[in-house]
C-alpha positions in Angstrom: -55.9 -4.2 31.6 -55.3 -7.5 30.0 -52.3 -8.0 27.8 -53.2 -9.7 24.4 -51.6 -13.2 24.2 -52.0 -13.5 20.6 -53.0 -11.9 17.3 -54.4 -13.5 14.3 -54.3 -11.8 10.8 -56.5 -13.2 8.0 -54.3 -12.5 5.0 -56.8 -13.0 2.3 -58.5 -9.5 1.8 -57.2 -7.9 4.8 -53.6 -7.2 3.8 -53.5 -9.1 0.5 -56.2 -10.3 -1.8 -54.8 -13.7 -3.1 -58.0 -15.0 -4.2 -57.6 -14.0 -8.0 -54.3 -15.6 -8.1 -55.6 -18.7 -6.7 -58.5 -18.7 -9.2 -56.0 -18.5 -11.9 -53.9 -21.4 -10.6 -57.0 -23.6 -10.2 -58.2 -22.8 -13.7 -54.8 -23.7 -15.2 -54.7 -26.8 -13.1 -57.9 -28.2 -14.4 -57.2 -26.9 -18.1 -53.9 -28.7 -18.0 -55.8 -31.8 -17.5 -58.2 -31.1 -20.4 -61.0 -29.5 -18.4 -62.7 -26.1 -17.8 -62.8 -24.9 -14.4 -64.7 -21.4 -14.2 -64.4 -18.4 -11.7 -67.9 -19.6 -10.5 -66.5 -23.0 -9.7 -63.7 -21.5 -7.9 -66.0 -19.1 -5.9 -67.8 -22.2 -4.6 -64.8 -23.4 -3.0 -63.8 -20.3 -1.1 -63.1 -20.9 2.5 -63.2 -24.8 2.1 -59.6 -25.2 2.0 -57.4 -26.6 -0.7 -57.9 -30.1 -0.1 -61.7 -29.9 -0.7 -60.9 -27.7 -4.0 -58.9 -30.6 -5.4 -61.4 -32.9 -4.3 -64.2 -30.9 -6.3 -62.0 -30.8 -9.3 -61.1 -34.5 -9.2 -64.7 -35.6 -8.6 -66.4 -33.2 -11.2 -64.1 -34.3 -13.9 -63.6 -37.9 -12.8 -59.8 -37.5 -12.6 -57.5 -40.2 -11.3 -55.8 -37.7 -8.7 -54.1 -38.1 -5.3 -55.6 -35.2 -3.4 -52.4 -34.4 -1.3 -50.3 -34.4 -4.5 -53.0 -32.1 -6.1 -52.8 -29.8 -3.2 -49.1 -29.7 -3.3 -49.2 -28.9 -7.0 -51.6 -26.2 -6.6 -49.3 -24.5 -3.9 -46.2 -24.9 -6.1 -48.0 -23.1 -9.0 -49.2 -20.4 -6.6 -45.6 -19.9 -5.3 -44.2 -19.9 -9.0 
């Protein structure tokens, strides 16, 4: 019998469903910049990564926003 060398857990939905909190963070991120990001918009970004989510928000609203800084802000908001 072979011994497992590693175990990978997908935390979103398996142990903790963090998506609703991420949606709140993304909505507030856009709202604080004067724009409306909907749950539908957030659902379109599931599984695409935070960098792509920030890119979508930036491009959709024509924001002057550094993508990496936007990702760091989302993470800080999520942790808070």
